C-alpha positions in Angstrom: -4.6 9.9 18.5 -5.6 12.2 21.3 -3.8 11.1 24.5 -7.0 11.6 26.6 -8.8 9.1 24.4 -5.9 6.5 24.8 -6.1 7.0 28.6 -9.9 6.6 28.7 -9.9 3.5 26.5 -7.2 1.9 28.6 -9.0 2.8 31.9 -12.3 1.5 30.5 -10.6 -1.8 29.6 -9.0 -2.1 33.1 -12.4 -1.4 34.8 -14.2 -3.9 32.6 -11.6 -6.6 33.1 -11.7 -6.2 36.9 -15.5 -6.0 36.9 -15.7 -9.3 35.0 -13.9 -11.0 37.9 -10.3 -11.1 36.7 -8.6 -10.0 39.8 -5.2 -11.8 39.9 -4.1 -11.3 36.3 -1.8 -8.7 34.9 -3.3 -6.3 32.4 -1.0 -5.1 29.6 -1.8 -1.5 28.5 -0.4 0.2 25.4 0.3 3.9 24.8 -0.2 6.4 22.1 1.7 6.7 18.8 2.3 3.0 18.3 3.5 2.7 21.9 7.0 3.6 21.0 9.4 3.3 24.0 11.6 6.2 22.7 8.7 8.7 23.1 6.4 7.0 25.6 7.3 9.5 28.3 6.0 12.3 26.2 3.3 10.7 24.0 1.7 8.6 26.8 2.7 10.3 30.1 -0.9 10.5 31.3 -1.0 6.7 31.5 0.9 6.9 34.7 -2.4 7.8 36.3 -4.3 4.7 35.2 -5.9 3.0 38.2 -6.0 -0.7 38.8 -7.4 -1.7 42.2 -5.1 -4.8 42.0 -2.0 -2.8 41.0 -1.2 -5.3 38.2 -0.6 -3.1 35.2 2.2 -3.7 32.7 3.0 -1.0 30.2 3.7 -2.6 26.8 6.0 -0.6 24.5 7.4 -1.3 21.1 10.9 -0.4 19.9 12.4 -0.9 16.5 15.9 0.2 15.7 15.6 1.7 12.2 15.6 5.4 11.6 11.9 6.1 12.0 11.3 3.4 14.6 8.8 1.5 12.4 10.7 -1.8 12.0 10.2 -1.6 8.2 13.9 -1.3 7.4 16.8 -3.6 8.2 19.4 -0.8 8.8 19.8 0.2 12.5 20.6 3.8 13.3 23.7 2.9 15.4 25.1 0.1 17.5 23.8 1.9 20.6 20.3 2.8 19.4 18.6 0.1 21.5 19.8 1.5 24.8 19.3 5.1 23.7 15.7 4.5 22.8 14.9 2.5 25.9 16.5 4.9 28.4 13.7 7.5 28.4 11.1 4.7 29.0 13.2 3.1 31.7 13.5 6.5 33.4 9.7 6.9 33.1 9.0 3.5 34.5 11.3 4.0 37.5 10.0 7.6 38.2 6.4 6.4 38.2 7.0 3.0 39.9 5.6 1.0 36.9 6.5 -2.2 35.1 7.1 -2.5 31.4 7.6 -5.0 28.7 8.9 -4.4 25.2 6.1 -6.1 23.3 7.7 -5.7 19.9 11.3 -5.2 18.9 13.5 -6.1 16.0 16.4 -5.1 13.7 18.2 -6.3 10.7 20.6 -9.2 10.4 23.9 -7.2 10.4 26.6 -6.4 12.9 25.3 -2.9 13.7 21.9 -4.2 14.6 23.4 -7.2 16.5 25.3 -4.8 18.7 22.2 -2.6 19.2 20.0 -5.6 20.0 22.6 -7.0 22.5 22.8 -3.6 24.1 19.1 -3.3 24.4 18.8 -6.8 26.0 21.6 -6.0 28.4 19.8 -2.8 29.3 16.6 -4.7 30.0 18.4 -7.2 32.1 20.2 -4.5 34.1 16.9 -2.8 34.7 14.9 -5.9 35.5 13.3 -4.0 38.4 11.0 -2.3 35.9 11.4 -4.3 32.7 9.8 -7.8 32.5 11.3 -8.8 29.2 10.9 -8.4 25.4 9.3 -10.1 22.5 10.8 -10.2 19.0 8.5 -9.3 16.2 7.7 -11.4 13.9 7.2 -15.0 13.3 4.8 -17.4 11.7 4.8 -19.6 8.6 2.9 -17.0 6.6 5.9 -14.7 6.6 8.5 -15.2 3.9 11.6 -16.8 5.5 13.7 -14.1 3.8 11.8 -11.3 5.6 14.4 -9.7 7.8 12.3 -9.9 11.0 11.1 -13.5 10.5 11.9 -15.5 13.6 10.2 -18.7 12.4 12.5 -21.7 13.1 14.5 -23.1 11.4 14.8 -20.9 8.3 13.6 -17.4 9.3 16.2 -14.8 8.5 16.2 -13.3 12.0 16.0 -16.8 13.6 19.2 -17.9 11.8 21.0 -14.7 12.8 19.8 -14.1 16.3 18.7 -17.4 17.9 21.9 -18.0 19.8 22.1 -14.3 20.8 18.9 -14.6 22.8 19.8 -17.8 24.7 21.5 -16.0 27.7 18.4 -13.8 28.1 15.8 -16.6 28.3 14.1 -17.2 31.6 16.3 -19.3 33.9 19.6 -18.2 32.2 22.1 -16.0 33.9 
């Protein structure tokens, strides 16, 4: 999609939300090309110029750990891919004094992905001046429990594999 169109749609949404009287709420904006963190700085750079009179924007990005970043495969590129793919977005957020959230992430239930996920979560924690957190994708009873991204308790494949891994990263945990 044309980046100018993405910018204009986001700006129109921000303007409309504020005009409707929502002045204290954060507004989450998404970028171009599925909002991938690994290419956000190049595919969505113009979004740094979005204007919010209340300065409450959060840039929502997605980051999967498979070869094409789609989250459709359970094999992760490497045990460091999480950090590697977030670093350009972290640099962009810091340079532009913006806040971000990883609105979708996931990987397969295997040791390489586990290392990549842990590294990614540590990276977010270390850079919590710009990252507000992350949300695993996907959950819900309509997903097969064997689907590798399913985080539906108690039987989702990802839930069984990752639930204890996430505990130290929950709000209020150190």
